[in-house]
N, CA, C and O atoms as CSV, one atom per row, in Angstrom:
chain,resi,resn,atom,element,x,y,z
A,1,MET,N,N,-26.550,21.837,12.385
A,1,MET,CA,C,-25.578,21.765,12.218
A,1,MET,C,C,-26.553,22.122,9.668
A,1,MET,O,O,-27.552,21.888,8.988
A,2,ASN,N,N,-25.188,22.756,9.591
A,2,ASN,CA,C,-25.640,23.448,8.150
A,2,ASN,C,C,-25.640,22.684,7.113
A,2,ASN,O,O,-25.046,21.697,7.547
A,3,LYS,N,N,-26.000,22.379,5.625
A,3,LYS,CA,C,-25.524,21.899,5.227
A,3,LYS,C,C,-24.112,21.659,4.317
A,3,LYS,O,O,-23.714,20.636,3.760
A,4,ARG,N,N,-23.556,22.927,4.385
A,4,ARG,CA,C,-22.131,23.540,4.320
A,4,ARG,C,C,-21.208,21.780,5.377
A,4,ARG,O,O,-20.663,20.778,4.913
A,5,GLU,N,N,-21.439,22.165,6.647
A,5,GLU,CA,C,-20.651,21.429,7.667
A,5,GLU,C,C,-21.113,19.447,7.537
A,5,GLU,O,O,-20.512,18.386,7.706
A,6,GLU,N,N,-22.482,19.877,7.154
A,6,GLU,CA,C,-22.818,18.358,6.670
A,6,GLU,C,C,-21.984,17.605,5.691
A,6,GLU,O,O,-21.658,16.469,6.033
A,7,VAL,N,N,-21.547,18.082,4.431
A,7,VAL,CA,C,-20.902,18.226,3.423
A,7,VAL,C,C,-19.693,17.310,4.429
A,7,VAL,O,O,-19.528,16.207,4.951
A,8,THR,N,N,-18.784,19.146,4.192
A,8,THR,CA,C,-17.424,19.312,4.882
A,8,THR,C,C,-17.324,17.678,6.067
A,8,THR,O,O,-16.300,17.007,5.931
A,9,LEU,N,N,-18.167,17.285,6.901
A,9,LEU,CA,C,-17.542,16.281,7.613
A,9,LEU,C,C,-17.928,15.371,6.435
A,9,LEU,O,O,-16.931,15.295,5.716
A,10,LYS,N,N,-18.783,14.758,6.002
A,10,LYS,CA,C,-18.680,13.539,5.228
A,10,LYS,C,C,-17.835,13.311,3.775
A,10,LYS,O,O,-18.064,12.416,2.962
A,11,MET,N,N,-16.822,14.335,3.673
A,11,MET,CA,C,-15.899,14.410,2.972
A,11,MET,C,C,-14.657,13.952,3.768
A,11,MET,O,O,-13.774,13.198,3.358
A,12,MET,N,N,-14.720,14.372,4.632
A,12,MET,CA,C,-13.615,14.154,6.266
A,12,MET,C,C,-14.181,12.247,6.295
A,12,MET,O,O,-13.201,11.503,6.296
A,13,ASP,N,N,-14.746,11.940,6.305
A,13,ASP,CA,C,-14.823,10.320,6.316
A,13,ASP,C,C,-14.684,9.711,5.122
A,13,ASP,O,O,-14.180,8.592,5.219
A,14,LEU,N,N,-14.932,10.028,4.121
A,14,LEU,CA,C,-14.850,9.117,2.387
A,14,LEU,C,C,-13.482,9.650,2.362
A,14,LEU,O,O,-12.760,9.029,1.582
A,15,ARG,N,N,-12.899,10.638,2.999
A,15,ARG,CA,C,-10.857,10.580,2.668
A,15,ARG,C,C,-10.200,9.537,3.480
A,15,ARG,O,O,-9.217,8.920,3.068
A,16,ARG,N,N,-11.016,9.241,5.217
A,16,ARG,CA,C,-10.284,7.938,5.294
A,16,ARG,C,C,-10.088,6.813,5.113
A,16,ARG,O,O,-9.233,6.174,5.727
A,17,ILE,N,N,-11.041,6.223,3.996
A,17,ILE,CA,C,-11.272,5.739,3.091
A,17,ILE,C,C,-10.444,5.529,2.634
A,17,ILE,O,O,-9.933,6.607,2.333
A,18,ALA,N,N,-9.558,4.356,2.159
A,18,ALA,CA,C,-8.569,3.522,1.427
A,18,ALA,C,C,-8.915,2.671,0.089
A,18,ALA,O,O,-7.947,2.833,-0.654
A,19,ILE,N,N,-9.310,2.325,-0.174
A,19,ILE,CA,C,-9.935,1.205,-1.794
A,19,ILE,C,C,-8.310,1.010,-1.934
A,19,ILE,O,O,-7.361,1.794,-1.927
A,20,ALA,N,N,-8.416,-0.102,-2.035
A,20,ALA,CA,C,-7.336,-1.375,-2.092
A,20,ALA,C,C,-6.877,-1.463,-3.294
A,20,ALA,O,O,-7.027,-2.647,-3.594
A,21,SER,N,N,-6.262,-0.749,-4.426
A,21,SER,CA,C,-6.830,-0.993,-6.351
A,21,SER,C,C,-5.354,-1.580,-6.127
A,21,SER,O,O,-4.743,-1.578,-5.058
A,22,ASP,N,N,-4.887,-2.106,-7.411
A,22,ASP,CA,C,-3.961,-3.541,-8.222
A,22,ASP,C,C,-2.879,-2.893,-7.370
A,22,ASP,O,O,-2.265,-3.756,-6.742
A,23,HIS,N,N,-2.378,-1.473,-7.107
A,23,HIS,CA,C,-1.347,-1.136,-6.861
A,23,HIS,C,C,-0.855,-0.934,-5.830
A,23,HIS,O,O,0.334,-0.684,-5.634
A,24,TYR,N,N,-1.999,-1.046,-4.768
A,24,TYR,CA,C,-1.637,-1.037,-3.366
A,24,TYR,C,C,-1.531,-2.755,-3.118
A,24,TYR,O,O,-0.846,-3.236,-2.216
A,25,VAL,N,N,-2.072,-3.306,-3.768
A,25,VAL,CA,C,-1.864,-4.489,-3.181
A,25,VAL,C,C,-0.605,-5.180,-3.567
A,25,VAL,O,O,0.032,-5.965,-2.865
A,26,GLU,N,N,-0.341,-4.803,-4.730
A,26,GLU,CA,C,1.435,-4.749,-5.132
A,26,GLU,C,C,2.065,-4.413,-4.378
A,26,GLU,O,O,2.997,-5.095,-3.953
A,27,LEU,N,N,1.680,-2.869,-3.813
A,27,LEU,CA,C,2.517,-2.222,-2.702
A,27,LEU,C,C,3.004,-2.673,-1.346
A,27,LEU,O,O,4.091,-2.528,-0.786
A,28,LYS,N,N,1.369,-3.532,-0.817
A,28,LYS,CA,C,1.794,-4.246,0.133
A,28,LYS,C,C,2.466,-5.781,0.133
A,28,LYS,O,O,2.884,-6.440,1.086
A,29,SER,N,N,2.426,-6.019,-0.930
A,29,SER,CA,C,2.977,-7.864,-1.039
A,29,SER,C,C,4.760,-7.234,-1.508
A,29,SER,O,O,5.766,-7.769,-1.041
A,30,LYS,N,N,4.798,-6.336,-2.245
A,30,LYS,CA,C,6.447,-6.366,-1.820
A,30,LYS,C,C,7.063,-5.266,0.321
A,30,LYS,O,O,7.854,-5.364,1.259
A,31,PHE,N,N,6.257,-4.674,-0.047
A,31,PHE,CA,C,6.745,-3.856,1.449
A,31,PHE,C,C,6.370,-5.004,2.758
A,31,PHE,O,O,6.820,-4.751,3.876
A,32,VAL,N,N,5.315,-6.580,2.486
A,32,VAL,CA,C,5.904,-7.463,2.778
A,32,VAL,C,C,6.831,-8.458,3.044
A,32,VAL,O,O,7.417,-9.055,3.947
A,33,MET,N,N,6.637,-8.322,1.341
A,33,MET,CA,C,8.416,-9.399,1.740
A,33,MET,C,C,9.519,-9.070,2.224
A,33,MET,O,O,10.236,-9.783,2.927
A,34,MET,N,N,9.821,-7.441,1.713
A,34,MET,CA,C,11.072,-7.009,2.340
A,34,MET,C,C,10.996,-6.920,3.296
A,34,MET,O,O,11.992,-7.545,3.662
A,35,ARG,N,N,10.249,-6.384,4.664
A,35,ARG,CA,C,10.013,-6.693,5.805
A,35,ARG,C,C,10.005,-7.893,6.477
A,35,ARG,O,O,10.432,-7.947,7.630
A,36,ASP,N,N,9.511,-9.007,5.824
A,36,ASP,CA,C,9.691,-10.458,6.228
A,36,ASP,C,C,10.925,-10.713,6.077
A,36,ASP,O,O,11.340,-11.516,6.911
A,37,LYS,N,N,11.942,-10.223,5.087
A,37,LYS,CA,C,13.309,-11.109,4.502
A,37,LYS,C,C,14.256,-10.238,5.681
A,37,LYS,O,O,15.267,-10.649,6.251
A,38,ARG,N,N,13.701,-9.152,5.811
A,38,ARG,CA,C,14.915,-8.358,7.059
A,38,ARG,C,C,14.839,-8.945,7.846
A,38,ARG,O,O,15.887,-9.470,8.221
A,39,ARG,N,N,13.567,-9.248,8.614
A,39,ARG,CA,C,13.274,-10.045,10.096
A,39,ARG,C,C,14.062,-11.331,10.019
A,39,ARG,O,O,14.462,-11.892,11.038
A,40,ALA,N,N,14.272,-11.774,8.853
A,40,ALA,CA,C,14.993,-13.123,9.324
A,40,ALA,C,C,16.342,-12.734,8.986
A,40,ALA,O,O,17.480,-13.112,9.267
A,41,GLU,N,N,16.072,-12.290,8.635
A,41,GLU,CA,C,18.165,-12.158,7.933
A,41,GLU,C,C,18.955,-11.169,9.400
A,41,GLU,O,O,20.097,-10.989,9.823
A,42,THR,N,N,17.678,-10.769,9.743
A,42,THR,CA,C,18.425,-9.443,11.160
A,42,THR,C,C,18.349,-10.840,12.486
A,42,THR,O,O,19.244,-10.901,13.328
A,43,LYS,N,N,16.916,-12.090,12.482
A,43,LYS,CA,C,17.548,-13.080,13.028
A,43,LYS,C,C,17.832,-14.002,13.219
A,43,LYS,O,O,17.564,-14.635,14.241
A,44,ALA,N,N,18.745,-14.533,11.884
A,44,ALA,CA,C,19.787,-15.317,11.805
A,44,ALA,C,C,20.997,-14.499,11.917
A,44,ALA,O,O,21.966,-15.252,11.822
A,45,GLY,N,N,21.332,-13.368,12.067
A,45,GLY,CA,C,22.634,-12.831,11.769
A,45,GLY,C,C,23.149,-12.604,11.128
A,45,GLY,O,O,24.363,-12.792,11.208
A,46,ILE,N,N,22.554,-12.030,10.025
A,46,ILE,CA,C,23.139,-12.188,8.297
A,46,ILE,C,C,22.114,-10.438,8.293
A,46,ILE,O,O,20.951,-10.162,8.585
A,47,GLU,N,N,23.704,-9.334,7.637
A,47,GLU,CA,C,23.636,-8.597,7.215
A,47,GLU,C,C,23.931,-8.126,5.771
A,47,GLU,O,O,24.788,-8.546,4.994
A,48,ASN,N,N,22.876,-7.010,5.579
A,48,ASN,CA,C,22.596,-7.584,3.772
A,48,ASN,C,C,22.089,-5.950,4.028
A,48,ASN,O,O,21.436,-5.328,4.866
A,49,PRO,N,N,23.043,-5.601,2.369
A,49,PRO,CA,C,22.072,-4.087,2.676
A,49,PRO,C,C,20.416,-3.896,3.239
A,49,PRO,O,O,19.597,-4.793,3.035
A,50,VAL,N,N,20.045,-2.621,3.965
A,50,VAL,CA,C,18.756,-2.805,3.785
A,50,VAL,C,C,17.936,-1.799,2.562
A,50,VAL,O,O,17.881,-0.577,2.697
A,51,HIS,N,N,17.515,-2.299,1.743
A,51,HIS,CA,C,16.647,-1.844,0.546
A,51,HIS,C,C,15.521,-0.965,1.180
A,51,HIS,O,O,15.564,-0.791,2.398
A,52,GLY,N,N,14.321,-0.286,0.304
A,52,GLY,CA,C,13.215,0.277,0.883
A,52,GLY,C,C,12.391,0.681,-0.605
A,52,GLY,O,O,12.657,0.412,-1.777
A,53,ILE,N,N,11.560,1.254,-0.131
A,53,ILE,CA,C,10.255,1.268,-1.578
A,53,ILE,C,C,10.057,3.293,-1.367
A,53,ILE,O,O,9.416,3.872,-0.490
A,54,ALA,N,N,10.808,3.867,-2.431
A,54,ALA,CA,C,9.904,4.882,-3.163
A,54,ALA,C,C,8.788,5.097,-3.750
A,54,ALA,O,O,8.443,4.528,-4.785
A,55,LEU,N,N,8.160,5.898,-3.165
A,55,LEU,CA,C,6.667,6.407,-4.299
A,55,LEU,C,C,6.872,7.313,-5.007
A,55,LEU,O,O,7.491,8.362,-4.830
A,56,ILE,N,N,6.361,6.926,-5.810
A,56,ILE,CA,C,6.670,8.768,-6.679
A,56,ILE,C,C,5.320,8.757,-8.028
A,56,ILE,O,O,5.073,7.975,-8.946
A,57,GLY,N,N,4.807,9.797,-7.641
A,57,GLY,CA,C,3.132,9.910,-8.544
A,57,GLY,C,C,3.112,11.643,-8.254
A,57,GLY,O,O,3.681,12.503,-7.583
A,58,SER,N,N,2.061,11.474,-9.242
A,58,SER,CA,C,1.535,12.958,-9.031
A,58,SER,C,C,0.726,13.758,-8.062
A,58,SER,O,O,-0.418,13.305,-8.021
A,59,SER,N,N,0.889,14.737,-7.301
A,59,SER,CA,C,-0.298,15.163,-6.168
A,59,SER,C,C,-1.547,14.836,-6.135
A,59,SER,O,O,-2.129,15.113,-7.184
A,60,GLY,N,N,-2.355,14.228,-5.126
A,60,GLY,CA,C,-3.313,13.562,-4.976
A,60,GLY,C,C,-3.487,12.257,-5.506
A,60,GLY,O,O,-4.628,11.805,-5.602
A,61,SER,N,N,-2.270,11.436,-5.945
A,61,SER,CA,C,-2.727,10.275,-6.055
A,61,SER,C,C,-2.819,9.088,-5.329
A,61,SER,O,O,-3.104,7.955,-5.718
A,62,GLY,N,N,-2.461,9.623,-3.908
A,62,GLY,CA,C,-3.144,8.567,-3.011
A,62,GLY,C,C,-1.479,7.822,-2.456
A,62,GLY,O,O,-1.436,6.627,-2.164
A,63,LYS,N,N,-0.444,8.548,-2.393
A,63,LYS,CA,C,0.750,7.903,-2.050
A,63,LYS,C,C,1.177,8.501,-0.835
A,63,LYS,O,O,2.390,8.386,-0.661
A,64,THR,N,N,0.593,9.073,0.016
A,64,THR,CA,C,0.722,9.328,1.623
A,64,THR,C,C,-0.794,8.165,2.477
A,64,THR,O,O,-0.924,7.641,3.584
A,65,THR,N,N,-1.545,8.217,1.372
A,65,THR,CA,C,-2.518,7.883,1.676
A,65,THR,C,C,-2.148,6.490,1.868
A,65,THR,O,O,-2.404,6.064,2.994
A,66,ALA,N,N,-1.563,5.600,0.985
A,66,ALA,CA,C,-1.113,3.695,1.226
A,66,ALA,C,C,-0.382,4.036,2.198
A,66,ALA,O,O,-0.906,3.658,3.246
A,67,VAL,N,N,0.845,4.716,2.409
A,67,VAL,CA,C,2.266,4.787,3.334
A,67,VAL,C,C,1.635,4.669,4.427
A,67,VAL,O,O,2.165,4.117,5.391
A,68,GLU,N,N,-0.108,5.364,4.493
A,68,GLU,CA,C,-0.182,5.706,6.495
A,68,GLU,C,C,-0.598,4.476,6.916
A,68,GLU,O,O,-0.328,3.966,8.004
A,69,GLN,N,N,-1.652,3.724,5.519
A,69,GLN,CA,C,-2.225,2.383,5.736
A,69,GLN,C,C,-1.054,1.404,5.921
A,69,GLN,O,O,-0.581,1.469,7.055
A,70,LEU,N,N,-0.773,0.981,5.535
A,70,LEU,CA,C,0.349,0.146,5.112
A,70,LEU,C,C,1.185,1.181,6.517
A,70,LEU,O,O,0.861,0.464,7.464
A,71,ILE,N,N,1.673,1.878,6.899
A,71,ILE,CA,C,2.485,1.335,8.415
A,71,ILE,C,C,1.398,1.452,10.071
A,71,ILE,O,O,1.770,1.254,11.227
A,72,ALA,N,N,-0.123,1.882,9.500
A,72,ALA,CA,C,-0.892,1.634,10.607
A,72,ALA,C,C,-1.718,0.157,11.003
A,72,ALA,O,O,-2.346,-0.288,11.964
A,73,ASN,N,N,-1.209,-0.397,9.337
A,73,ASN,CA,C,-1.782,-2.137,9.285
A,73,ASN,C,C,-0.652,-2.743,10.276
A,73,ASN,O,O,-1.182,-3.417,11.159
A,74,TYR,N,N,0.777,-2.688,10.375
A,74,TYR,CA,C,1.480,-3.013,10.860
A,74,TYR,C,C,2.312,-2.921,12.335
A,74,TYR,O,O,3.052,-3.765,12.841
A,75,GLN,N,N,1.860,-1.380,12.913
A,75,GLN,CA,C,2.473,-0.556,13.946
A,75,GLN,C,C,2.542,-1.064,14.580
A,75,GLN,O,O,3.682,-1.117,15.040
A,76,ASN,N,N,1.151,-2.218,15.484
A,76,ASN,CA,C,0.598,-2.932,17.057
A,76,ASN,C,C,1.864,-3.307,16.814
A,76,ASN,O,O,2.814,-2.975,17.523
A,77,GLU,N,N,1.971,-4.312,15.380
A,77,GLU,CA,C,3.099,-5.711,15.333
A,77,GLU,C,C,4.165,-5.251,15.451
A,77,GLU,O,O,5.014,-6.088,15.761
A,78,ASP,N,N,4.681,-3.771,15.284
A,78,ASP,CA,C,6.559,-3.412,15.618
A,78,ASP,C,C,5.613,-3.219,17.057
A,78,ASP,O,O,5.865,-4.248,17.685
A,79,ILE,N,N,4.820,-2.545,17.732
A,79,ILE,CA,C,5.028,-2.239,19.026
A,79,ILE,C,C,4.859,-4.054,20.158
A,79,ILE,O,O,4.979,-4.096,21.383
A,80,ALA,N,N,4.662,-4.887,19.535
A,80,ALA,CA,C,4.275,-5.731,20.390
A,80,ALA,C,C,5.879,-6.693,20.098
A,80,ALA,O,O,6.163,-7.646,20.823
A,81,LEU,N,N,6.615,-6.326,19.164
A,81,LEU,CA,C,7.610,-7.218,19.295
A,81,LEU,C,C,8.979,-6.238,19.249
A,81,LEU,O,O,10.164,-6.411,18.962
A,82,ARG,N,N,8.060,-4.992,19.740
A,82,ARG,CA,C,9.647,-3.817,20.387
A,82,ARG,C,C,10.494,-3.799,19.089
A,82,ARG,O,O,11.690,-4.076,19.182
A,83,THR,N,N,9.848,-3.431,17.642
A,83,THR,CA,C,11.046,-3.299,16.848
A,83,THR,C,C,10.042,-1.900,16.477
A,83,THR,O,O,8.942,-1.458,16.806
A,84,ARG,N,N,11.578,-1.407,15.272
A,84,ARG,CA,C,10.921,-0.204,14.684
A,84,ARG,C,C,11.244,-1.009,13.162
A,84,ARG,O,O,12.421,-1.368,13.200
A,85,ASP,N,N,10.631,-1.391,11.911
A,85,ASP,CA,C,11.038,-1.879,11.091
A,85,ASP,C,C,10.675,-1.044,9.497
A,85,ASP,O,O,10.933,-1.236,8.309
A,86,ILE,N,N,9.793,0.146,10.476
A,86,ILE,CA,C,9.424,0.976,8.987
A,86,ILE,C,C,9.749,2.752,9.192
A,86,ILE,O,O,9.200,3.425,10.065
A,87,VAL,N,N,10.357,3.083,8.581
A,87,VAL,CA,C,10.497,3.985,8.624
A,87,VAL,C,C,9.951,5.252,7.300
A,87,VAL,O,O,10.197,5.070,6.107
A,88,SER,N,N,9.411,6.136,7.679
A,88,SER,CA,C,9.028,6.873,6.718
A,88,SER,C,C,9.045,8.633,6.758
A,88,SER,O,O,8.752,9.484,7.598
A,89,PHE,N,N,9.447,8.634,5.664
A,89,PHE,CA,C,9.486,10.702,5.599
A,89,PHE,C,C,8.678,10.614,4.371
A,89,PHE,O,O,8.194,9.711,3.689
A,90,ARG,N,N,8.742,12.519,4.342
A,90,ARG,CA,C,8.139,12.849,3.017
A,90,ARG,C,C,9.283,13.505,2.662
A,90,ARG,O,O,10.190,13.598,3.489
A,91,THR,N,N,9.384,13.942,1.651
A,91,THR,CA,C,10.075,15.361,1.007
A,91,THR,C,C,9.558,16.235,0.636
A,91,THR,O,O,8.328,16.183,0.639
A,92,PRO,N,N,10.137,17.298,0.203
A,92,PRO,CA,C,9.217,18.385,-0.894
A,92,PRO,C,C,9.759,18.192,-2.316
A,92,PRO,O,O,10.927,18.163,-1.928
A,93,SER,N,N,9.856,18.061,-3.428
A,93,SER,CA,C,9.167,18.167,-4.698
A,93,SER,C,C,9.953,19.318,-5.188
A,93,SER,O,O,9.639,20.389,-4.669
A,94,PRO,N,N,10.795,19.346,-5.967
A,94,PRO,CA,C,11.755,18.358,-6.235
A,94,PRO,C,C,12.814,18.062,-5.393
A,94,PRO,O,O,13.379,18.882,-4.670
A,95,ALA,N,N,13.139,16.626,-5.514
A,95,ALA,CA,C,13.812,16.258,-3.768
A,95,ALA,C,C,15.508,16.204,-4.529
A,95,ALA,O,O,15.772,16.449,-5.706
A,96,THR,N,N,16.237,15.905,-3.700
A,96,THR,CA,C,17.108,15.987,-4.217
A,96,THR,C,C,18.228,14.960,-3.540
A,96,THR,O,O,18.529,15.121,-2.357
A,97,LEU,N,N,18.962,13.681,-4.492
A,97,LEU,CA,C,19.210,12.541,-3.371
A,97,LEU,C,C,20.380,13.088,-2.333
A,97,LEU,O,O,21.171,12.159,-2.173
A,98,LYS,N,N,20.722,14.070,-1.687
A,98,LYS,CA,C,21.348,15.087,-1.100
A,98,LYS,C,C,20.579,14.935,0.334
A,98,LYS,O,O,20.732,14.432,1.447
A,99,MET,N,N,19.472,15.848,-0.577
A,99,MET,CA,C,18.065,16.016,1.074
A,99,MET,C,C,17.614,14.562,1.093
A,99,MET,O,O,17.499,14.247,2.278
A,100,VAL,N,N,17.347,13.670,0.403
A,100,VAL,CA,C,16.382,12.758,0.952
A,100,VAL,C,C,17.974,11.779,1.642
A,100,VAL,O,O,17.766,11.001,2.572
A,101,GLY,N,N,19.148,11.900,1.202
A,101,GLY,CA,C,19.820,10.777,2.402
A,101,GLY,C,C,19.721,11.706,3.601
A,101,GLY,O,O,19.750,11.034,4.632
A,102,HIS,N,N,19.587,13.350,3.900
A,102,HIS,CA,C,19.799,13.927,4.856
A,102,HIS,C,C,18.407,13.813,5.705
A,102,HIS,O,O,18.241,14.231,6.851
A,103,MET,N,N,17.674,13.310,5.077
A,103,MET,CA,C,16.018,13.963,5.760
A,103,MET,C,C,16.240,11.771,6.445
A,103,MET,O,O,16.011,11.448,7.611
A,104,LEU,N,N,16.636,10.877,5.482
A,104,LEU,CA,C,16.645,9.200,5.751
A,104,LEU,C,C,17.233,9.679,7.576
A,104,LEU,O,O,16.419,9.775,8.495
A,105,LEU,N,N,18.858,9.938,7.778
A,105,LEU,CA,C,19.403,9.875,8.606
A,105,LEU,C,C,19.215,10.763,9.621
A,105,LEU,O,O,19.857,10.655,10.665
A,106,HIS,N,N,18.249,11.809,9.411
A,106,HIS,CA,C,17.593,12.208,10.537
A,106,HIS,C,C,16.474,11.150,11.477
A,106,HIS,O,O,16.477,10.708,12.626
A,107,GLU,N,N,15.441,11.025,10.137
A,107,GLU,CA,C,14.517,10.246,11.132
A,107,GLU,C,C,15.293,8.484,11.559
A,107,GLU,O,O,14.727,7.392,11.615
A,108,LEU,N,N,16.254,8.724,11.715
A,108,LEU,CA,C,17.309,7.495,12.216
A,108,LEU,C,C,17.597,7.338,13.566
A,108,LEU,O,O,17.605,6.341,14.288
A,109,GLY,N,N,17.963,9.174,13.884
A,109,GLY,CA,C,18.391,9.387,14.891
A,109,GLY,C,C,19.755,10.006,14.519
A,109,GLY,O,O,20.288,10.595,15.460
A,110,TYR,N,N,20.539,10.006,13.187
A,110,TYR,CA,C,22.156,10.712,13.275
A,110,TYR,C,C,21.661,11.940,12.509
A,110,TYR,O,O,20.971,12.328,11.566
A,111,PRO,N,N,23.046,12.563,14.265
A,111,PRO,CA,C,22.712,13.871,14.049
A,111,PRO,C,C,23.800,14.182,12.945
A,111,PRO,O,O,24.922,13.690,13.072
A,112,LEU,N,N,23.464,15.069,11.757
A,112,LEU,CA,C,24.425,15.851,11.087
A,112,LEU,C,C,23.697,17.349,11.442
A,112,LEU,O,O,22.695,17.852,11.951
A,113,MET,N,N,25.407,17.770,10.556
A,113,MET,CA,C,25.238,19.093,10.871
A,113,MET,C,C,24.552,20.192,9.885
A,113,MET,O,O,24.096,19.600,8.906
A,114,LYS,N,N,24.394,21.176,9.837
A,114,LYS,CA,C,24.166,21.776,8.975
A,114,LYS,C,C,25.156,22.031,7.439
A,114,LYS,O,O,26.289,22.433,7.702
A,115,GLY,N,N,24.943,21.898,6.317
A,115,GLY,CA,C,26.201,22.291,5.455
A,115,GLY,C,C,26.958,20.870,4.861
A,115,GLY,O,O,27.714,20.890,3.890
A,116,GLU,N,N,26.455,19.091,5.974
A,116,GLU,CA,C,27.443,18.164,5.691
A,116,GLU,C,C,27.653,18.296,4.430
A,116,GLU,O,O,27.067,19.293,4.008
A,117,SER,N,N,28.346,17.621,3.468
A,117,SER,CA,C,28.246,17.385,2.435
A,117,SER,C,C,28.299,16.497,1.692
A,117,SER,O,O,29.156,15.649,1.942
A,118,SER,N,N,27.597,16.335,0.713
A,118,SER,CA,C,27.203,14.950,-0.178
A,118,SER,C,C,27.808,13.835,0.064
A,118,SER,O,O,27.239,12.744,0.078
A,119,GLY,N,N,29.291,14.065,0.322
A,119,GLY,CA,C,29.966,12.843,0.102
A,119,GLY,C,C,29.551,12.133,1.723
A,119,GLY,O,O,29.510,10.907,1.623
A,120,LEU,N,N,29.396,12.382,2.447
A,120,LEU,CA,C,29.038,11.712,4.246
A,120,LEU,C,C,28.001,11.639,4.122
A,120,LEU,O,O,27.554,10.960,5.047
A,121,ILE,N,N,27.132,12.007,3.369
A,121,ILE,CA,C,25.382,11.486,3.945
A,121,ILE,C,C,25.396,10.384,2.734
A,121,ILE,O,O,24.427,9.645,2.561
């Protein structure tokens, strides 16, 4: 293996490591609180509007890494509970409200026809 390949492999290894910054700790805390609240409401038969978290930041700031790490931490728990409490999707920038709504409904399994009006979404 040449030096360039070694450096490339090392960089790939380093990119897999996520360091818990203060922002990540805050995101994780809000995420866990919202998830636990939603599970408790569902168990009690309470129907409240669903809330979510949107991450906005510049390219390369760690948004995708943070979400992937959160999901990885709780994915096994969801599989054991046979639930799907987490939905994650990416939208291209700039994203319109209609585009985000369309992508969310698609991820949740709701069929939409092309050209659906934003009122339906």
